[in-house]
N, C-alpha and C positions, 0 to 999 in steps of 0.2 A: 402876427397875422398868419393864419393857416393857408395851406395850398388852396383849399376851396375858396377862401375869401379872396385870395389873389386872383384866382380864375374868374370869380364873379365880378371883380373890379375890371378885369380886362374885357369880359363879355359886355358889361355895361358901357364902358368907354367905346368899344367897337360899335355897339348899337347906336350910341349917340352920334358917332362919326358917320355911320352909314346914313342915318336920317339927314344929317347936315349936307352930305355930298349928293345923295340921290342914287338912283339905280344904274347909271350909265357911265360911271367913272372907272378909270383903269385901276388895276391892282398889279402886284408883282407875280401873281399866279398865272403865268403864261398869257393866254388871251382872255382870261376871265375878267368880266366887269364886276362892279360891286354887287350887282344882282346875282351873278353866277356864284360868287364867293359866299354870299348869304345862303343861296340854295344848297351849296355844298355843306355848310355847317348844319343846316336844318335836316338834310338827308342823313348826315352822320348821327344825329341825335334821335331822330323820329322815324327812321325807316331802317330797322335792323335787318330787313330782307335785302336792302341795297347797300348798306354801309360797308360790308366786306370788300366790295369792288373798288373802294378807295385805295386799298393796298394790294389787292389780288388781281392782277391783270386779266385773267380769264373771265372774271366776273364784272369787269369794268363796263361792258356794254349795257347791262341792266342798270347799273348805278347811273350811267350817263342818261339813260332814258328816264329814270325816276327823278334825277336832279333837274332835268329840263322841264319836267312837268311841275315840279315845285317852283321853279323860277318863274313860271307864268302867273303865279299868284300876285295879289296886290302887294306892292313893295312895303308900304307902311305896316300892313298886317304881318308880313314875313319878319320884319324887324321886331315887332312886338312878340312874335313867337320865339325868336332867338333870345330876346331879353328875358323871357319867362323861364328859360333853362329847360333841361331835358325832363320829360314826364317821368313819373315814378316807375313806369314799366320799362323804360329804356335802359339798356345795359350801361349807357353813359351816365346814368344816375347812381351807379354803384360807387361807393366811397373810393376804392382803389383807382377807378378810372377818372374820378373827379380831379385827382392830382395831375393826370395827363392833360387836363384842360388848361393848366397853366401854360404849358408849351404850345398847345393848339391855338389858344386865343391870343397869347402874346405874339406869336408869329403872324397870325392872320390880321391882328390889329395893325402890326407894322407893315404888312403887305398893302394895306390900304393907305396908311399914313405916308409911306415912303414912295408910293406911286404918284404922289402929288408934288408939285413944284415947291422948292424951298424947304423940304423936310430937314430935320436935324434930330439926332438921338435924344431920347428923353433923358432927364437927369437920373443919376443912379438912385435906386431905392433899396435900402438894406434888406428888407424882408423879401421883396420880389427877387432881387438879385441872388440872395442866398438860396432860394428855392430853385431858380433857374440854373444856378451853378451845379446843383446836384444832378440836373438833367443833361448838362452839356457833355459830360464824359461818356454817357451811354450813347447819346445821339452821335457824337463824334466817332465813336468806335464803329458805328454802322456806316456813316456817310463818307468817312475818309478811308474806308477799307481797301479801296483800290489804289491808294497812294504807293508809289514805288519807294518812297523815302518816309522816314519817321515824321510824325506830326505830333506836336505838343501844343495844347491850348493853355494860355497863361493869363491870369488876371493881373491887373496893374499892381496888386499887392504881392505878387510873386507866386501865389498858389497855382498849381498846375494840374492838368489832366494829360497824361501821355496816352493818346488815343490810337496811335499807329506806330509800330516798330519798323525799323529799316536801317540801312547803312549810314545814312546821314539824317539830320534833323532840321525840320522847318518849325519854327516857333511862331504861333499866331497870338499876339497880345491884344486884349481888348476887355471891355466890360462884359459881364456874363451874357447880357442880352445880345450884344453885338456878336459874340462868339457863337451863341445859339443860332442866330440868323445865318451866319456864314456856314455853320455846319448843316443847316437846313437848305443850303443851296442858293441863298440870296447874296447878291453882290453889292446891294445897297446897304452896306454896313461899314462900321469903322473898326477895322482890325489892322494891326501893324505886323507884317511878316518879317522874320529874320531867318537868314540861311543863305546858302549858295544861290546866286541869282537864277540859275537854271532850275534848281529844286523849288525855289519859291514860285517861279512861273508855272511849274508843273502842278503844284498843290493848288494854286489859285485858279487853275483852269480845270480842275477835276470836276467830273459829274458827281455832285454830292447828293444825288437823289437816293431815296430809300429803296 
């Protein structure tokens, strides 16, 4: 299964979940509701004038204005728009960026799933996990960059990404999706830390934002 196919599956499953839950449910994205998260994803794909503000703070005000306008649309129609994917003229339709959608849609699918009571990790999936694992190292190097100790991300099979160097090492072990979520700043994930207790506490408390 290609990265684009995995991203499409995550997109489809997220759309199904949003329709089932409705517009006013919580997510793991700060104070965003399911409607807010949906508006974010549509803005990212369909408003190239506003999308840069997602990552560039000086542009965030315009992004917020556009996203709020998008969010006022009919929820069912917004879900249908998300399900249809980026239009051909969107930068997000370019093949290299389609691979980024695996990370984007996996994380946000879990942001909705894990904000609901009684969540549990999804079963491992070889193709999905292999693709996510390739992304974990790069994201981890970005989001653990402020750690004062070394950080290593380890799969249960022993494969590792050393994402931060330092005087001592904290090892975080988990399935690729769980490690991706932790690297992306989510605490609702299943990872097993090893290291000196004070170092573990420091790593687990890091601001892991981009």
